[in-house]
PyMOL Python script that loads the backbone (N, CA, C, O; Angstrom):
from pymol import cmd

cmd.read_pdbstr("""\
ATOM      1  N   MET A   1      15.464   9.315  -2.128  1.00  0.00           N
ATOM      2  CA  MET A   1      14.885   8.002  -2.498  1.00  0.00           C
ATOM      3  C   MET A   1      14.557   8.077  -1.069  1.00  0.00           C
ATOM      4  O   MET A   1      15.352   8.213  -0.139  1.00  0.00           O
ATOM      5  N   ALA A   2      12.593   7.915  -0.993  1.00  0.00           N
ATOM      6  CA  ALA A   2      12.230   7.344   0.503  1.00  0.00           C
ATOM      7  C   ALA A   2      12.736   6.549   0.989  1.00  0.00           C
ATOM      8  O   ALA A   2      13.291   5.775   0.211  1.00  0.00           O
ATOM      9  N   THR A   3      12.832   6.326   2.043  1.00  0.00           N
ATOM     10  CA  THR A   3      13.488   4.768   3.100  1.00  0.00           C
ATOM     11  C   THR A   3      11.596   4.050   2.867  1.00  0.00           C
ATOM     12  O   THR A   3      10.534   4.440   2.381  1.00  0.00           O
ATOM     13  N   GLU A   4      12.200   2.692   3.652  1.00  0.00           N
ATOM     14  CA  GLU A   4      11.328   2.332   4.630  1.00  0.00           C
ATOM     15  C   GLU A   4      10.540   2.400   5.102  1.00  0.00           C
ATOM     16  O   GLU A   4       9.450   1.848   4.954  1.00  0.00           O
ATOM     17  N   SER A   5      11.023   3.341   6.031  1.00  0.00           N
ATOM     18  CA  SER A   5      10.405   3.137   7.326  1.00  0.00           C
ATOM     19  C   SER A   5       8.946   4.731   7.170  1.00  0.00           C
ATOM     20  O   SER A   5       8.057   5.050   7.960  1.00  0.00           O
ATOM     21  N   ALA A   6       9.331   5.312   5.848  1.00  0.00           N
ATOM     22  CA  ALA A   6       8.931   6.876   5.728  1.00  0.00           C
ATOM     23  C   ALA A   6       7.644   5.778   4.449  1.00  0.00           C
ATOM     24  O   ALA A   6       6.649   6.489   4.588  1.00  0.00           O
ATOM     25  N   VAL A   7       7.490   5.395   4.114  1.00  0.00           N
ATOM     26  CA  VAL A   7       7.177   4.842   3.303  1.00  0.00           C
ATOM     27  C   VAL A   7       6.167   3.393   3.631  1.00  0.00           C
ATOM     28  O   VAL A   7       5.440   2.794   2.838  1.00  0.00           O
ATOM     29  N   ARG A   8       6.444   3.087   5.170  1.00  0.00           N
ATOM     30  CA  ARG A   8       5.391   2.453   6.370  1.00  0.00           C
ATOM     31  C   ARG A   8       4.498   3.352   6.287  1.00  0.00           C
ATOM     32  O   ARG A   8       3.463   3.508   5.639  1.00  0.00           O
ATOM     33  N   GLU A   9       5.303   4.145   7.363  1.00  0.00           N
ATOM     34  CA  GLU A   9       4.231   5.638   7.626  1.00  0.00           C
ATOM     35  C   GLU A   9       3.679   6.366   7.081  1.00  0.00           C
ATOM     36  O   GLU A   9       3.054   7.305   7.575  1.00  0.00           O
ATOM     37  N   ARG A  10       3.804   6.051   5.733  1.00  0.00           N
ATOM     38  CA  ARG A  10       2.737   7.256   5.344  1.00  0.00           C
ATOM     39  C   ARG A  10       1.376   5.841   4.813  1.00  0.00           C
ATOM     40  O   ARG A  10       0.147   5.900   4.850  1.00  0.00           O
ATOM     41  N   VAL A  11       2.313   4.704   4.361  1.00  0.00           N
ATOM     42  CA  VAL A  11       0.292   3.583   4.195  1.00  0.00           C
ATOM     43  C   VAL A  11      -0.408   3.844   5.313  1.00  0.00           C
ATOM     44  O   VAL A  11      -1.570   4.248   5.262  1.00  0.00           O
ATOM     45  N   LEU A  12       0.261   3.630   6.467  1.00  0.00           N
ATOM     46  CA  LEU A  12      -0.247   4.120   7.054  1.00  0.00           C
ATOM     47  C   LEU A  12      -1.246   4.654   7.775  1.00  0.00           C
ATOM     48  O   LEU A  12      -2.324   4.418   8.321  1.00  0.00           O
ATOM     49  N   GLU A  13      -0.479   5.432   7.560  1.00  0.00           N
ATOM     50  CA  GLU A  13      -0.974   7.368   7.639  1.00  0.00           C
ATOM     51  C   GLU A  13      -2.728   6.993   6.608  1.00  0.00           C
ATOM     52  O   GLU A  13      -3.879   6.885   7.031  1.00  0.00           O
ATOM     53  N   PHE A  14      -2.312   6.923   5.575  1.00  0.00           N
ATOM     54  CA  PHE A  14      -3.599   6.716   4.513  1.00  0.00           C
ATOM     55  C   PHE A  14      -4.294   5.503   4.992  1.00  0.00           C
ATOM     56  O   PHE A  14      -5.503   5.333   5.144  1.00  0.00           O
ATOM     57  N   LEU A  15      -3.492   4.838   5.163  1.00  0.00           N
ATOM     58  CA  LEU A  15      -5.244   2.888   6.121  1.00  0.00           C
ATOM     59  C   LEU A  15      -5.348   3.458   7.294  1.00  0.00           C
ATOM     60  O   LEU A  15      -5.561   2.524   8.068  1.00  0.00           O
ATOM     61  N   GLY A  16      -5.320   4.550   7.955  1.00  0.00           N
ATOM     62  CA  GLY A  16      -5.121   4.546   8.711  1.00  0.00           C
ATOM     63  C   GLY A  16      -7.558   5.224   8.540  1.00  0.00           C
ATOM     64  O   GLY A  16      -8.552   4.498   8.586  1.00  0.00           O
ATOM     65  N   PRO A  17      -7.474   6.546   8.389  1.00  0.00           N
ATOM     66  CA  PRO A  17      -9.104   6.512   8.625  1.00  0.00           C
ATOM     67  C   PRO A  17      -9.468   5.965   7.665  1.00  0.00           C
ATOM     68  O   PRO A  17      -9.873   6.694   6.760  1.00  0.00           O
ATOM     69  N   ARG A  18      -9.480   4.817   7.495  1.00  0.00           N
ATOM     70  CA  ARG A  18     -10.113   4.122   6.340  1.00  0.00           C
ATOM     71  C   ARG A  18     -10.757   3.010   6.638  1.00  0.00           C
ATOM     72  O   ARG A  18     -11.890   2.606   6.378  1.00  0.00           O
ATOM     73  N   LEU A  19      -9.608   2.455   7.392  1.00  0.00           N
ATOM     74  CA  LEU A  19     -10.141   1.378   8.377  1.00  0.00           C
ATOM     75  C   LEU A  19     -10.182   1.977  10.449  1.00  0.00           C
ATOM     76  O   LEU A  19      -9.613   1.599  11.473  1.00  0.00           O
ATOM     77  N   ASN A  20     -11.545   3.408   9.973  1.00  0.00           N
ATOM     78  CA  ASN A  20     -11.900   3.375  11.226  1.00  0.00           C
ATOM     79  C   ASN A  20     -10.930   3.360  11.924  1.00  0.00           C
ATOM     80  O   ASN A  20     -11.042   2.304  12.546  1.00  0.00           O
ATOM     81  N   GLY A  21      -9.999   3.862  12.250  1.00  0.00           N
ATOM     82  CA  GLY A  21      -9.127   4.060  13.389  1.00  0.00           C
ATOM     83  C   GLY A  21      -8.230   2.897  13.819  1.00  0.00           C
ATOM     84  O   GLY A  21      -7.532   2.979  14.830  1.00  0.00           O
ATOM     85  N   HIS A  22      -8.262   1.692  12.951  1.00  0.00           N
ATOM     86  CA  HIS A  22      -7.956   0.373  13.837  1.00  0.00           C
ATOM     87  C   HIS A  22      -6.461   1.002  13.585  1.00  0.00           C
ATOM     88  O   HIS A  22      -6.476   1.982  12.841  1.00  0.00           O
ATOM     89  N   ARG A  23      -5.457   0.693  13.969  1.00  0.00           N
ATOM     90  CA  ARG A  23      -4.198   0.352  14.243  1.00  0.00           C
ATOM     91  C   ARG A  23      -3.561  -1.163  13.669  1.00  0.00           C
ATOM     92  O   ARG A  23      -3.307  -2.175  14.322  1.00  0.00           O
ATOM     93  N   VAL A  24      -3.450  -0.974  12.591  1.00  0.00           N
ATOM     94  CA  VAL A  24      -3.314  -2.865  11.348  1.00  0.00           C
ATOM     95  C   VAL A  24      -1.805  -2.783  11.632  1.00  0.00           C
ATOM     96  O   VAL A  24      -1.138  -1.817  11.262  1.00  0.00           O
ATOM     97  N   ALA A  25      -1.302  -3.801  12.282  1.00  0.00           N
ATOM     98  CA  ALA A  25       0.070  -4.849  12.209  1.00  0.00           C
ATOM     99  C   ALA A  25       0.513  -4.358  10.569  1.00  0.00           C
ATOM    100  O   ALA A  25      -0.081  -3.804   9.644  1.00  0.00           O
ATOM    101  N   ASP A  26       1.692  -4.819  10.761  1.00  0.00           N
ATOM    102  CA  ASP A  26       1.976  -4.709   9.317  1.00  0.00           C
ATOM    103  C   ASP A  26       2.506  -6.319   8.677  1.00  0.00           C
ATOM    104  O   ASP A  26       3.123  -6.860   7.759  1.00  0.00           O
ATOM    105  N   ASP A  27       2.185  -6.424   9.206  1.00  0.00           N
ATOM    106  CA  ASP A  27       1.212  -8.344   8.857  1.00  0.00           C
ATOM    107  C   ASP A  27       0.191  -8.999   8.870  1.00  0.00           C
ATOM    108  O   ASP A  27       0.013 -10.203   8.687  1.00  0.00           O
ATOM    109  N   GLU A  28      -0.836  -7.788   9.199  1.00  0.00           N
ATOM    110  CA  GLU A  28      -1.467  -8.079   9.264  1.00  0.00           C
ATOM    111  C   GLU A  28      -2.725  -7.625   7.857  1.00  0.00           C
ATOM    112  O   GLU A  28      -2.679  -6.538   7.281  1.00  0.00           O
ATOM    113  N   ASN A  29      -3.792  -8.752   7.526  1.00  0.00           N
ATOM    114  CA  ASN A  29      -4.563  -8.475   6.334  1.00  0.00           C
ATOM    115  C   ASN A  29      -5.467  -7.561   6.384  1.00  0.00           C
ATOM    116  O   ASN A  29      -6.380  -7.331   7.176  1.00  0.00           O
ATOM    117  N   ILE A  30      -4.920  -6.822   4.971  1.00  0.00           N
ATOM    118  CA  ILE A  30      -6.850  -5.911   6.062  1.00  0.00           C
ATOM    119  C   ILE A  30      -6.998  -5.956   4.232  1.00  0.00           C
ATOM    120  O   ILE A  30      -6.963  -5.045   3.404  1.00  0.00           O
ATOM    121  N   PHE A  31      -7.118  -6.984   4.135  1.00  0.00           N
ATOM    122  CA  PHE A  31      -8.603  -7.628   3.516  1.00  0.00           C
ATOM    123  C   PHE A  31      -9.714  -8.510   4.458  1.00  0.00           C
ATOM    124  O   PHE A  31     -10.900  -8.732   4.215  1.00  0.00           O
ATOM    125  N   ASP A  32      -8.911  -8.919   5.591  1.00  0.00           N
ATOM    126  CA  ASP A  32     -10.069  -9.805   6.109  1.00  0.00           C
ATOM    127  C   ASP A  32     -10.117  -8.520   7.281  1.00  0.00           C
ATOM    128  O   ASP A  32     -11.132  -8.865   7.886  1.00  0.00           O
ATOM    129  N   LEU A  33      -9.851  -7.805   7.673  1.00  0.00           N
ATOM    130  CA  LEU A  33     -10.076  -6.835   8.443  1.00  0.00           C
ATOM    131  C   LEU A  33     -11.768  -6.418   8.071  1.00  0.00           C
ATOM    132  O   LEU A  33     -12.252  -5.620   8.874  1.00  0.00           O
ATOM    133  N   GLY A  34     -12.451  -6.760   7.237  1.00  0.00           N
ATOM    134  CA  GLY A  34     -13.810  -6.454   6.603  1.00  0.00           C
ATOM    135  C   GLY A  34     -13.047  -5.285   5.981  1.00  0.00           C
ATOM    136  O   GLY A  34     -11.942  -5.743   5.692  1.00  0.00           O
ATOM    137  N   PHE A  35     -13.099  -4.073   5.656  1.00  0.00           N
ATOM    138  CA  PHE A  35     -12.922  -3.320   5.884  1.00  0.00           C
ATOM    139  C   PHE A  35     -12.725  -2.706   3.664  1.00  0.00           C
ATOM    140  O   PHE A  35     -12.962  -1.756   2.918  1.00  0.00           O
ATOM    141  N   VAL A  36     -12.167  -4.067   3.654  1.00  0.00           N
ATOM    142  CA  VAL A  36     -11.982  -3.272   1.928  1.00  0.00           C
ATOM    143  C   VAL A  36     -12.906  -3.740   1.402  1.00  0.00           C
ATOM    144  O   VAL A  36     -13.399  -4.777   1.847  1.00  0.00           O
ATOM    145  N   ASN A  37     -13.487  -3.019   0.136  1.00  0.00           N
ATOM    146  CA  ASN A  37     -13.985  -3.358  -1.168  1.00  0.00           C
ATOM    147  C   ASN A  37     -13.591  -2.596  -2.045  1.00  0.00           C
ATOM    148  O   ASN A  37     -12.846  -1.623  -1.928  1.00  0.00           O
ATOM    149  N   SER A  38     -14.162  -3.088  -3.109  1.00  0.00           N
ATOM    150  CA  SER A  38     -14.050  -2.770  -4.434  1.00  0.00           C
ATOM    151  C   SER A  38     -13.298  -1.114  -4.080  1.00  0.00           C
ATOM    152  O   SER A  38     -12.163  -0.992  -3.620  1.00  0.00           O
ATOM    153  N   LEU A  39     -14.044  -0.177  -4.350  1.00  0.00           N
ATOM    154  CA  LEU A  39     -13.503   1.068  -4.413  1.00  0.00           C
ATOM    155  C   LEU A  39     -12.847   1.564  -3.427  1.00  0.00           C
ATOM    156  O   LEU A  39     -12.591   2.766  -3.353  1.00  0.00           O
ATOM    157  N   PHE A  40     -12.406   0.481  -2.328  1.00  0.00           N
ATOM    158  CA  PHE A  40     -11.071   1.576  -1.097  1.00  0.00           C
ATOM    159  C   PHE A  40      -9.826   1.055  -2.169  1.00  0.00           C
ATOM    160  O   PHE A  40      -8.939   1.788  -2.605  1.00  0.00           O
ATOM    161  N   ALA A  41     -10.042  -0.761  -2.549  1.00  0.00           N
ATOM    162  CA  ALA A  41      -9.195  -1.284  -3.965  1.00  0.00           C
ATOM    163  C   ALA A  41      -8.287  -0.183  -5.132  1.00  0.00           C
ATOM    164  O   ALA A  41      -7.161  -0.166  -5.630  1.00  0.00           O
ATOM    165  N   MET A  42      -9.323   0.524  -5.182  1.00  0.00           N
ATOM    166  CA  MET A  42      -9.415   1.459  -6.126  1.00  0.00           C
ATOM    167  C   MET A  42      -8.730   2.728  -6.005  1.00  0.00           C
ATOM    168  O   MET A  42      -8.109   3.474  -6.763  1.00  0.00           O
ATOM    169  N   GLN A  43      -9.113   2.707  -4.600  1.00  0.00           N
ATOM    170  CA  GLN A  43      -8.186   4.526  -3.791  1.00  0.00           C
ATOM    171  C   GLN A  43      -7.205   3.907  -3.275  1.00  0.00           C
ATOM    172  O   GLN A  43      -6.370   4.812  -3.286  1.00  0.00           O
ATOM    173  N   LEU A  44      -6.590   2.850  -2.741  1.00  0.00           N
ATOM    174  CA  LEU A  44      -5.290   2.383  -2.692  1.00  0.00           C
ATOM    175  C   LEU A  44      -4.428   2.500  -3.634  1.00  0.00           C
ATOM    176  O   LEU A  44      -3.369   3.112  -3.495  1.00  0.00           O
ATOM    177  N   LEU A  45      -4.843   1.847  -4.831  1.00  0.00           N
ATOM    178  CA  LEU A  45      -4.191   1.317  -6.488  1.00  0.00           C
ATOM    179  C   LEU A  45      -3.690   3.555  -5.959  1.00  0.00           C
ATOM    180  O   LEU A  45      -2.633   3.956  -5.472  1.00  0.00           O
ATOM    181  N   ARG A  46      -4.969   4.421  -6.350  1.00  0.00           N
ATOM    182  CA  ARG A  46      -4.154   5.031  -6.326  1.00  0.00           C
ATOM    183  C   ARG A  46      -3.313   5.773  -5.674  1.00  0.00           C
ATOM    184  O   ARG A  46      -2.492   6.530  -6.191  1.00  0.00           O
ATOM    185  N   PHE A  47      -3.462   5.610  -4.646  1.00  0.00           N
ATOM    186  CA  PHE A  47      -2.700   6.602  -3.495  1.00  0.00           C
ATOM    187  C   PHE A  47      -1.174   5.808  -3.881  1.00  0.00           C
ATOM    188  O   PHE A  47      -0.127   6.308  -3.470  1.00  0.00           O
ATOM    189  N   ILE A  48      -1.171   4.948  -4.437  1.00  0.00           N
ATOM    190  CA  ILE A  48       0.148   4.282  -4.527  1.00  0.00           C
ATOM    191  C   ILE A  48       0.840   5.073  -5.290  1.00  0.00           C
ATOM    192  O   ILE A  48       2.012   5.400  -5.105  1.00  0.00           O
ATOM    193  N   GLU A  49      -0.152   5.541  -6.528  1.00  0.00           N
ATOM    194  CA  GLU A  49       0.966   5.688  -7.798  1.00  0.00           C
ATOM    195  C   GLU A  49       1.074   7.289  -7.392  1.00  0.00           C
ATOM    196  O   GLU A  49       2.052   7.961  -7.719  1.00  0.00           O
ATOM    197  N   VAL A  50       0.393   7.616  -6.935  1.00  0.00           N
ATOM    198  CA  VAL A  50       0.288   9.829  -6.755  1.00  0.00           C
ATOM    199  C   VAL A  50       1.681   9.291  -5.383  1.00  0.00           C
ATOM    200  O   VAL A  50       2.906   9.299  -5.505  1.00  0.00           O
ATOM    201  N   ASP A  51       1.168   9.049  -4.669  1.00  0.00           N
ATOM    202  CA  ASP A  51       1.373   9.453  -3.732  1.00  0.00           C
ATOM    203  C   ASP A  51       3.252   9.242  -3.209  1.00  0.00           C
ATOM    204  O   ASP A  51       4.041   9.858  -2.492  1.00  0.00           O
ATOM    205  N   PHE A  52       3.282   7.883  -4.157  1.00  0.00           N
ATOM    206  CA  PHE A  52       4.660   7.265  -4.229  1.00  0.00           C
ATOM    207  C   PHE A  52       5.772   7.873  -6.198  1.00  0.00           C
ATOM    208  O   PHE A  52       6.926   7.786  -6.616  1.00  0.00           O
ATOM    209  N   ASP A  53       4.460   8.404  -6.702  1.00  0.00           N
ATOM    210  CA  ASP A  53       4.779   8.533  -8.101  1.00  0.00           C
ATOM    211  C   ASP A  53       5.801   7.469  -9.210  1.00  0.00           C
ATOM    212  O   ASP A  53       6.665   7.669 -10.064  1.00  0.00           O
ATOM    213  N   ILE A  54       4.905   5.915  -8.423  1.00  0.00           N
ATOM    214  CA  ILE A  54       4.831   4.979  -8.942  1.00  0.00           C
ATOM    215  C   ILE A  54       4.050   4.525 -10.002  1.00  0.00           C
ATOM    216  O   ILE A  54       2.819   4.504  -9.990  1.00  0.00           O
ATOM    217  N   SER A  55       4.766   4.159 -10.926  1.00  0.00           N
ATOM    218  CA  SER A  55       3.171   3.467 -12.182  1.00  0.00           C
ATOM    219  C   SER A  55       3.221   2.092 -12.016  1.00  0.00           C
ATOM    220  O   SER A  55       4.326   1.558 -12.102  1.00  0.00           O
ATOM    221  N   LEU A  56       1.531   0.922 -11.634  1.00  0.00           N
ATOM    222  CA  LEU A  56       1.819   0.542 -11.138  1.00  0.00           C
ATOM    223  C   LEU A  56       1.253  -0.913 -12.869  1.00  0.00           C
ATOM    224  O   LEU A  56       0.384  -0.497 -13.634  1.00  0.00           O
ATOM    225  N   GLN A  57       1.686  -1.934 -13.068  1.00  0.00           N
ATOM    226  CA  GLN A  57       1.403  -2.111 -14.320  1.00  0.00           C
ATOM    227  C   GLN A  57       0.861  -3.248 -13.717  1.00  0.00           C
ATOM    228  O   GLN A  57       1.057  -3.530 -12.534  1.00  0.00           O
ATOM    229  N   SER A  58       0.010  -4.083 -14.690  1.00  0.00           N
ATOM    230  CA  SER A  58      -0.388  -5.149 -14.722  1.00  0.00           C
ATOM    231  C   SER A  58       0.275  -6.557 -13.709  1.00  0.00           C
ATOM    232  O   SER A  58      -0.024  -7.234 -12.726  1.00  0.00           O
ATOM    233  N   GLU A  59       1.269  -6.418 -14.661  1.00  0.00           N
ATOM    234  CA  GLU A  59       1.661  -7.604 -13.362  1.00  0.00           C
ATOM    235  C   GLU A  59       1.981  -7.413 -12.089  1.00  0.00           C
ATOM    236  O   GLU A  59       2.037  -8.437 -11.407  1.00  0.00           O
ATOM    237  N   ASP A  60       2.294  -6.008 -11.366  1.00  0.00           N
ATOM    238  CA  ASP A  60       1.590  -5.497 -10.115  1.00  0.00           C
ATOM    239  C   ASP A  60       0.873  -6.271  -9.268  1.00  0.00           C
ATOM    240  O   ASP A  60       1.169  -7.165  -8.475  1.00  0.00           O
ATOM    241  N   LEU A  61      -0.565  -5.514  -9.742  1.00  0.00           N
ATOM    242  CA  LEU A  61      -1.781  -5.553  -9.303  1.00  0.00           C
ATOM    243  C   LEU A  61      -2.134  -7.684  -9.100  1.00  0.00           C
ATOM    244  O   LEU A  61      -2.973  -8.309  -9.748  1.00  0.00           O
ATOM    245  N   LYS A  62      -1.217  -8.249  -8.072  1.00  0.00           N
ATOM    246  CA  LYS A  62      -1.534  -9.402  -8.002  1.00  0.00           C
ATOM    247  C   LYS A  62      -2.166  -9.012  -6.413  1.00  0.00           C
ATOM    248  O   LYS A  62      -1.454  -8.343  -5.664  1.00  0.00           O
ATOM    249  N   PHE A  63      -3.583  -9.486  -5.940  1.00  0.00           N
ATOM    250  CA  PHE A  63      -3.585  -9.868  -4.811  1.00  0.00           C
ATOM    251  C   PHE A  63      -2.431  -9.489  -3.543  1.00  0.00           C
ATOM    252  O   PHE A  63      -2.028  -8.541  -2.868  1.00  0.00           O
ATOM    253  N   GLU A  64      -2.223 -11.002  -3.765  1.00  0.00           N
ATOM    254  CA  GLU A  64      -0.843 -10.693  -2.499  1.00  0.00           C
ATOM    255  C   GLU A  64       0.233  -9.353  -1.976  1.00  0.00           C
ATOM    256  O   GLU A  64       0.982  -9.184  -1.014  1.00  0.00           O
ATOM    257  N   ASN A  65      -0.174  -8.518  -3.225  1.00  0.00           N
ATOM    258  CA  ASN A  65       0.940  -7.422  -3.481  1.00  0.00           C
ATOM    259  C   ASN A  65      -0.057  -6.130  -2.238  1.00  0.00           C
ATOM    260  O   ASN A  65       0.525  -5.101  -1.892  1.00  0.00           O
ATOM    261  N   PHE A  66      -1.390  -6.402  -1.777  1.00  0.00           N
ATOM    262  CA  PHE A  66      -1.550  -5.282  -1.556  1.00  0.00           C
ATOM    263  C   PHE A  66      -1.905  -6.153   0.128  1.00  0.00           C
ATOM    264  O   PHE A  66      -1.481  -5.574   1.128  1.00  0.00           O
ATOM    265  N   GLN A  67      -2.496  -7.194   0.272  1.00  0.00           N
ATOM    266  CA  GLN A  67      -2.900  -7.742   2.076  1.00  0.00           C
ATOM    267  C   GLN A  67      -2.583  -6.700   3.192  1.00  0.00           C
ATOM    268  O   GLN A  67      -3.403  -6.171   3.942  1.00  0.00           O
ATOM    269  N   THR A  68      -1.280  -6.514   3.157  1.00  0.00           N
ATOM    270  CA  THR A  68      -0.464  -6.262   4.252  1.00  0.00           C
ATOM    271  C   THR A  68       0.327  -4.985   3.755  1.00  0.00           C
ATOM    272  O   THR A  68       0.885  -4.714   2.692  1.00  0.00           O
ATOM    273  N   VAL A  69       0.107  -4.140   5.247  1.00  0.00           N
ATOM    274  CA  VAL A  69       0.911  -3.103   5.125  1.00  0.00           C
ATOM    275  C   VAL A  69       2.546  -3.402   4.823  1.00  0.00           C
ATOM    276  O   VAL A  69       3.058  -2.945   3.801  1.00  0.00           O
ATOM    277  N   GLU A  70       3.239  -4.114   5.677  1.00  0.00           N
ATOM    278  CA  GLU A  70       3.727  -4.940   4.744  1.00  0.00           C
ATOM    279  C   GLU A  70       4.825  -5.246   2.906  1.00  0.00           C
ATOM    280  O   GLU A  70       5.991  -5.037   2.570  1.00  0.00           O
ATOM    281  N   ARG A  71       3.509  -5.849   2.173  1.00  0.00           N
ATOM    282  CA  ARG A  71       3.621  -5.828   1.001  1.00  0.00           C
ATOM    283  C   ARG A  71       3.536  -4.712  -0.127  1.00  0.00           C
ATOM    284  O   ARG A  71       3.980  -4.502  -1.255  1.00  0.00           O
ATOM    285  N   ILE A  72       2.579  -4.021   0.970  1.00  0.00           N
ATOM    286  CA  ILE A  72       2.716  -3.032   0.420  1.00  0.00           C
ATOM    287  C   ILE A  72       4.092  -2.091  -0.309  1.00  0.00           C
ATOM    288  O   ILE A  72       4.508  -1.632  -1.373  1.00  0.00           O
ATOM    289  N   VAL A  73       4.444  -2.239   1.385  1.00  0.00           N
ATOM    290  CA  VAL A  73       6.238  -1.057   1.199  1.00  0.00           C
ATOM    291  C   VAL A  73       7.001  -2.182   0.725  1.00  0.00           C
ATOM    292  O   VAL A  73       8.181  -1.962   0.450  1.00  0.00           O
ATOM    293  N   GLN A  74       6.557  -3.318   0.582  1.00  0.00           N
ATOM    294  CA  GLN A  74       7.608  -3.627  -0.206  1.00  0.00           C
ATOM    295  C   GLN A  74       7.591  -3.688  -2.018  1.00  0.00           C
ATOM    296  O   GLN A  74       8.337  -4.149  -2.881  1.00  0.00           O
ATOM    297  N   THR A  75       6.712  -3.184  -2.000  1.00  0.00           N
ATOM    298  CA  THR A  75       5.763  -3.344  -3.398  1.00  0.00           C
ATOM    299  C   THR A  75       6.640  -2.203  -4.052  1.00  0.00           C
ATOM    300  O   THR A  75       7.484  -2.400  -4.927  1.00  0.00           O
ATOM    301  N   VAL A  76       6.286  -0.867  -3.446  1.00  0.00           N
ATOM    302  CA  VAL A  76       7.061   0.431  -3.733  1.00  0.00           C
ATOM    303  C   VAL A  76       7.750   0.404  -3.551  1.00  0.00           C
ATOM    304  O   VAL A  76       8.157   1.431  -4.094  1.00  0.00           O
ATOM    305  N   LEU A  77       8.580  -0.029  -3.082  1.00  0.00           N
ATOM    306  CA  LEU A  77      10.137   0.342  -2.817  1.00  0.00           C
ATOM    307  C   LEU A  77      10.387  -0.724  -3.460  1.00  0.00           C
ATOM    308  O   LEU A  77      11.610  -0.591  -3.416  1.00  0.00           O
ATOM    309  N   LYS A  78      10.238  -1.713  -4.046  1.00  0.00           N
ATOM    310  CA  LYS A  78      11.066  -2.389  -5.283  1.00  0.00           C
ATOM    311  C   LYS A  78      10.112  -2.093  -6.863  1.00  0.00           C
ATOM    312  O   LYS A  78      10.141  -3.014  -7.679  1.00  0.00           O
ATOM    313  N   LYS A  79       9.347  -0.881  -7.205  1.00  0.00           N
ATOM    314  CA  LYS A  79       8.711  -0.300  -8.058  1.00  0.00           C
ATOM    315  C   LYS A  79       9.612   0.992  -7.813  1.00  0.00           C
ATOM    316  O   LYS A  79       9.776   1.656  -8.837  1.00  0.00           O
ATOM    317  N   ARG A  80      10.205   1.465  -6.713  1.00  0.00           N
ATOM    318  CA  ARG A  80      10.985   3.223  -7.222  1.00  0.00           C
ATOM    319  C   ARG A  80      12.181   2.420  -7.493  1.00  0.00           C
ATOM    320  O   ARG A  80      12.815   2.775  -8.487  1.00  0.00           O
ATOM    321  N   LEU A  81      12.604   1.478  -6.875  1.00  0.00           N
ATOM    322  CA  LEU A  81      14.362   0.590  -6.866  1.00  0.00           C
ATOM    323  C   LEU A  81      13.673   1.160  -9.069  1.00  0.00           C
ATOM    324  O   LEU A  81      13.788   2.165  -9.769  1.00  0.00           O
ATOM    325  N   ALA A  82      12.995  -0.327  -9.250  1.00  0.00           N
ATOM    326  CA  ALA A  82      13.404  -0.380 -10.446  1.00  0.00           C
ATOM    327  C   ALA A  82      13.055   0.854 -11.640  1.00  0.00           C
ATOM    328  O   ALA A  82      13.539   0.890 -12.771  1.00  0.00           O
ATOM    329  N   SER A  83      12.151   1.767 -11.090  1.00  0.00           N
ATOM    330  CA  SER A  83      11.910   2.830 -11.982  1.00  0.00           C
ATOM    331  C   SER A  83      13.656   4.100 -11.265  1.00  0.00           C
ATOM    332  O   SER A  83      13.730   5.329 -11.275  1.00  0.00           O
ATOM    333  N   GLY A  84      14.438   3.331 -10.898  1.00  0.00           N
ATOM    334  CA  GLY A  84      15.910   4.231  -9.888  1.00  0.00           C
ATOM    335  C   GLY A  84      15.397   5.360  -9.329  1.00  0.00           C
ATOM    336  O   GLY A  84      16.299   6.161  -9.087  1.00  0.00           O
ATOM    337  N   MET A  85      14.087   5.832  -8.962  1.00  0.00           N
ATOM    338  CA  MET A  85      14.055   6.853  -6.929  1.00  0.00           C
ATOM    339  C   MET A  85      14.346   5.810  -6.493  1.00  0.00           C
ATOM    340  O   MET A  85      14.503   5.670  -5.280  1.00  0.00           O
TER     341      MET A  85
END
""", "prot")
cmd.dss("prot")
cmd.show_as("cartoon", "prot")
cmd.util.cbc("prot")
cmd.orient("prot")
């Protein structure tokens, strides 16, 4: 089972190069930074599903679930818990 800190670390590893090296704070809105476009958003969703072995459903695809590192982490943990991981 991935711990919260392990999930956070992996999310930050994914985001780092895509945010031109900007070290994003856990509560910083990545969309407000101006780095996110539709392709990036799709890559983020794909990363989450593949890397954490979860399946995001339409009800998970709420904008607020992906605005910050903290919200991404909580979404991943919630989905993993729901699937018994």
